[in-house]
N, C-alpha and C positions, 0 to 999 in steps of 0.2 A: 464559191458563192458570189453573187453579184448584188450590189446594193444600188437601187435606183433612187436618185435624189429627186424628190418631189416636194413642192411647197405650195400650198393653197392659202389664200388670204380671204377672210370674209369681206364683203363689200363695205360694210359699215361696222363701226364699233359703238355699241350703245353705252352711253355714259349714265352716271347717276342711277345705277340699278335698273336701267332699261333692259328689256329682253328682246333679242333678235329672233324674229319669226318670219320665215319666208321672205327674207331680205328687207324687212321693215322693223324698225325699233318700236316696241310697245313700251311707252313711257309711263312712269308713275304719275299720280295726279299733280305733283308739284313741278313737273318738268314737261317740256314739249320740244318740238323741233325734230329734224331728221334723225339726229343722234341723241336726243334727250338732253341737249345742252343749253336750252333756252328756258329761263324761269317762267313758270306758268302762274304769275301772280298779278293781282291788281296793284297799282301803285298805292303806297300808303297815303291815306287822306289826312292831311295836317289841319289843325284848327285854323279857321279863318274867321273874319268878322261875320260872314254869313253862315258859316257852318262851324259850330263849336265842338264837333265830334272828331275823334281820331280813331281810325280803323287800323288794325294790324295787317300784316301781310296775309293776303287772302287768295286762295286758288280761284282762277277764273271759273265762273259758273256756280260758285258756292257762296253761302252766306256767312257773314261774320258779325260779331257784336262789337260795338265801339268800346274803346278803352274806358271812356267815361260812363258812369252809371247814373241813371236818373234817380232822383229821390223816390222813396216808396209811394209818396202821395201824388206822383206825376200821373196825369191822364194821357191817354193815347200813346202809351209807351211801346206799343207793339208795331208801330209803323216801320217800314223798311226803307233803306237808302240804297238805290241801285246805281252802280258805276260800271260802265262798259267801255271797251277800246276796240275799235275795228281796224283791221289791216287789209286794205283793198288793193295792194300792189300784186302784180303778176310775177311769179318766180317759176322758172322751168329748170328741171334737172334731167340729165340723161346719164345712165351708168353704162359705160362700155366694158364688156367682159374681158377684153384684152387690149393691147396697145398696137394692133396691126395698122391702124390709121395714123399712128404717131411714131414713125421710124426715126430714131435719133441717130445723130452722127457721133455725139460725145459719149453716149451711154450704150455700151455694147454688151448685152447679156450673154452669158454662157451656160447658166444653169436653167433647169426646167422650172422656173418660177413664173407665176402669173402676175401681171401688172394691170390692174383695172384703172380706168380713167373716169373721173367725175366731171361732166360737162354742165356748167351752170349758165343760165341766161337771166340776168338781172336788169331791171329797168334803171335808168339814170337816176330817177327820183325815188328809188325804193327805200331810201333811208338806211341801207345796209352799207357799212364802210369796210367791214372785215368779213372774210369767209374762213371759218374754222372747221377742220375735219381731222379725224384721227383714224389710224389703222393699227392693228397689231397682227403679227404673224401667227398662224395657227401653230399648235404644239408640234414640233418636229425635232426628234432627237438627233438627226443627222446634220442640222445646221443651226446656227445661232446668229442673231443680228449683230453686225459689226458697226454699221453706220447707215444713215439715210439722209435724203435731201427732199425738201418741200419745193415743188416746181409747178409751173404751168406752161402750156404750149405756146410758143411764139410763132405766129404765122409768118412774120417777117424773116426770122432766122431759120424757120423750119426745124426747130429743135426745142428741147426743154431748157428753160431758164429759171433762175431763182430770184429774179428781181421782185422786190416787194413782199417776199415770203420769209417767214421766220419759222424755226422749228424748236420744239421742246419734247421732253420725254417725261410723262407723268409717273406717279408712284406705282401705277399698275403695269408699267412697261409699254404703254401705248405710245406710238409715234404720233405726236400732235402737231398739226401745221396751222398756221394763220397767215393768210394772204390778203393783200389789198383787193378791193372789189374791182372786177373787170366786167364789162358789159356782156361779152361772150367769152368765157374762159373755160379751159380744160385743165383740171388740176389732177395731180398725181403725187405719190410718194415713191421715190426711187430708193430701193434698199440694196445694200451690199451685205452679203452673208459670209460668215466663216464656216467652213466645213468642220464638223466635229470628228476629227480623225481618231481612229482607234489605234493608238500607238502600241507597238509590240512590247511585250514584257521583256524584262531582262532574261538572258539565256538561263535555262535551268542548269543546275550543277551536273545533271546527267549529260546534257549536250556538251558542256565544257569538258567533262571527263573524256568523252569520245574524241573531241578535237585534240585534247592534250595527248591522248594515246597515239593518235596519228602523227602529231608533231614529233614525239619521241621516236616512233618507228621510222619515220622519214629521215630524221637527223642521223640516227645510227646507220641507216642504209647508205646515205650519202657519204658519211665518213668512211665506211667500209669500202665503198666503190673507189674512193679517192686513194685510200691506202693500198689497195690491191690492184691499181690500174695497170701496173706493168705486166700482170699475168693475163691480160686480155687485150683486144684491140681498142683503139681510141674511141671509135664511134659508140659502142655500147656504154662505156663509162660516161661519155659526154651526155648521152641521152638520159640515162637513169639519174644522174646527178641533177640535171636540169628539171626533170620531172619532180624529184624530191624537193628541190629548191622552190619551185613555183607553188607546189602544194603546201609546203610549210608556211610560206609567206601568206598564202590565201587563208589558211586556218587561223593564223595569228590575227590577221585583219578581221576575220569573221568574229572571233571572240571579243576583240576590243573595239570594233568599229561598226558593227551591223546596226546597233540601236542609235536612233537619232537623238543627240544630246540636247538639241534645241526643239522644244515642243511647245506649240502655240495652243495652250489650254487656258481658257477663261482670261484672255488678255485683251479682249475687245472692250473699248469704252467709246460710247457715242460722243463725237466731237460737237462743240458748240457752233462750228462754222457750217453754214448751209451751202455746201458745194456739191455739184452733180458728180456722183461717183463714175468711174470709168466702166465698171461692170457690176453685175449683181454678185460676182464672186470676188471677195477681197483677197488679193494676192500679196504675200510677204516676199520681200527680196531675200536673196540667199544669205543665210547666216550659219556660222559654225562650219565644222569640217565634214559634214555629211556628204556633200558632193565629191570631195576629194576621196573619201573612203569608198564611195560608189564606183568611181573611176578605177581605183586600185583593185577593188574586188573584181570588177569586170575584166581588167587586164590580166590579173594572175590566174583567174579561173579559165579564161580563154587560153592563156599560155600553157596551163596544165593539159588541156585537151589537145592543143597543138603539138606539144612535145610527145604526148602519148601516141598521136597519129604518126609523127615522125619515127617513133620507135617501131611501129608496125611496118612503115615503109622500109626502114633499115633491115628488118627481118626479111622482107620481100626481096630486097636487093641481095642479101646474103644467099637466098635460095637461088636467085637467077644467076649469081656469079659465085658459085660455091668454091671455085678454085682461086680466083683472084681476090675475092672478098668485096667489101664495100668500096665503091669508087672513091678516089682520093679527094674529090671535090665535095663529097657529101657532108663532112663536118662543118665546113664554112657555110654551105647553103642551109644546113640545119640551124646554125646559130642565127642566121639572118631571118629565116622564116619563123623559127620558134619564138623569138622575142620581137621581131619586126611586124609580123602579121597581126598579133593582138594589139600592138600599139596603133597600127593603122585603123583597125576597127574602132578602137576607143576614141581616137582622134576624130573620125567621121561622126561618131555618135555625139560627142560633145559639141562639135562645130555646127551640127545641123539642128540640135534640139535644146541646147543649154543657153539660157540667158540669165544674167545676174538678177534681173527683176522678175524672172519667171523660171526658177530652178526646177519646178515640177514637170517641165517638159522633158527633162532628162532622167530625174530620179523620183522616187516616191517620198512622201512625207512621213508615213508611218515608220519606215526603217530605211536604211541606206542601201538601196538597191535600185536597179533600173525600173523606170516607169513602164507600166504595161496596160493600164486602164484609162479610159477617157473619163470625162466628167459625169457620164451616166453609169460609171462603174462597169463598163463592158470592155472586153479585150480589143485593143486598137492596133491596127497594122501600122499606124503612124508613129507609135511609140518605139523607143530603141530596144525594148525587151525582145521584140520579134526579130528584127533584122540586125540588131547589134549583139545578140547572143544566141537565140534559139536557132536561127537559120545557119550560122557558122557551126554551131554544135551538131546539128543534124547532118550537115555536109561531112564533118569529120567522122561521125559515127557511121554514115553510109559508106565512106571510103574505107574505113577499117573493116566493115563487114564485107565489102567487095573483095578486098585483099585476102581476107580470111577464107572466103568461098573459093577464090582462085587458087590459093595455096593448098587448101584441103583437096580439091579435085585433082591437082597435079601431083600431090604426094601420096594419094591413096594407093595407086598401083606400085609406086616405087618403094614405099616404106610400109606396106601393109602389115608386115610381121613384127614391126617394132615402132615404138613411139620415139620420134626423133626429137632432139633438143630444139631444133628450129620450130617444130610444131608446137612444142610447149611454150616457146617464146611468143608465137603468134596467138595462141589461146590466152596467154597471160596478158598480152596487150589488149585484146578484145574484152576480156573480162574486167580489166582495170577500167576501161572506158565506160562499160555498163555500170560498174559500181560507182564511178564518179557521177554519172547521170542520175542514178537512183538517189544517191546521197544529197545531191543538190535539190532535186524535186522535193524530197522529204523536208529538207531545211527550209525551203520556201513555204511549203504548207504550214510548217511549224510557226513561221513568223506571222502569217496572216490569220491563224486560228485564234479564237478568243475563248473557247470552251476549255475549262480547266482540265477535265479528264482527258480530252483529246490531246491537249498539249503534253500531258504526262506520257501518253502512249507514243506520240510522235517523238518526244525527247528520247525515249528508250530506243526506238527504231533508228533515229538519227545517230545516237551514240554507237549502236551496234554496227551500222554501216560505216561510220568513220573509223571505228576501231578495226573493223574488218579490212578497210583499205590499208591502214598502217601495218597491220599484221601481214596482209597479203604481200605488200611490197617488201616488207622486211624478210619474209620467208623466201620469196622468189629471188630477190637480188642481194641478200646478205646471208641469211642463215643457211640456205641450201648450198650455195657455193662454198661457204666456210666448212660445212660438214663434208662436202665432196673432196675438198682439198686436204682435209684432216681425217682420214678414215679411222685413225687410231681412236678418235673420240667415240665414234660409233661402235667400234669393237669393244671399247671398255664398258659400254652399256649392255650388260648381259640380260637377256630376256629369260624368264623362267623356263627351265628345261623340263620337257615331258618325255619320258622314255618310250620309244616305239620299237617293236620287233617287226622286222619285215624280211621277206624273202622273195627273190625274183624267180618267176617261172617263165620259161620259153616254150611256146607252142610248137615251134619248129626246132628240130634237134640241132641244126647247124646255124641257127640265127646268131648274128654277131651284133653287139651294141653299136648304134650309130654315133658318129662323132658330132659334136656341137660346133657351130660357127660362132665367132666373136669378132668384134671390130673395136677400133680405138677412135675416140672422138678427136677432131682436129680443133685448132684454136678458134675456127669460125663457129663451131658448135658450142663453144664454152659460154657460160652465162654472162 
């Protein structure tokens, strides 16, 4: 699922219980002005020698009684005193729906936020010294205000500046600006937002159980391969042990390091300094070990797939050189490729996308894994998830599939009547790669999902896939070879016996039983 970040702001914020209708503030009787921020009162009339009456604060256009009361015997007590104040200055306002005419060099927006500009034309003798305006972001659960700046457009610098402007934040959360009067000025409020990330929850105990079972199975398999290495060639042991090693380290890193320990939740506080922000998206510099865990997870997961691909290549070479076996140079090349190729990919990913002041170019914020989405929450080919993991993984899976198809076509006629150990190895290599891919995809969906029931289902599937990997590797590379080398153990396991009576009938009188063929496996075919 993709989340599109959108933020719209009303052009005006009506103060003092004003109501915004069709872009205009409808003010109560006591207030006037564009945003209902000007008192709509007559000045209080104080007693003077010529006028001995004091009038309270009175709304323009309405009547009020003086504080003083005439004695009951006073005549003509119903006369009215009228006071008026005229404002005959011209003031012009223009509201720009966006800032396309005001391209800033210092403020570079990256989110889909709208910035409206208020243009004011004031006469020199208008009597207005300060221009005050306020804006509040509309309700948006995906973003929250981090900071803002009160600015006006400088035609000399062709940029937004803060000279003569101050900012405050009122109790209602409105961003309030006050700027000195300019004859022709364009005012705006530049805002920087924090994205409200949905951080992944801690791994469910079911997921941890699946990873733990895999770690146990992989550890036992690696130990068995090392202990019994003299009974087989060097290449199979080297490949299997490195597969187990890289997978074990990856699962341990996944359990203890996939969740981001540094979470920016409700940490924003609007500063008192009126400084133009660099962007509408506030970015935090790299903190904590999340980037290191991301690089290690990428490295060891790539190493796991690389070693699995090398295992398939080893089986292919055994088939091509069934007499001489694997070439003598293969172990050295396998070590260089198995651990060097993932390091090269990780190094390129870090060097091209990671910056200390902008770590989210390489990793995600919600959890410690490669970045894949842009600021519009759409999959981006510029992010390292595609070319730093998905493409190498696809190339490895395609190569394993191609080798399997070639191997199957060439062995179909030669070994039609029996299942060869080489074929079992090739199928094991391919199935292991598929299981690794399915497990990783399920784990990724588990991390980004927020629905509780879906998380439980994915945790169970993730546990089963991981446990299946560990059990599969343990059976293929530890249990099965152990039972084959110790047939007495199998013989001691007696199955329930069921008595059958049988008798052989020959349709031909002189028919003789046919002899059966058998063969003995070589060291090349051994697990």
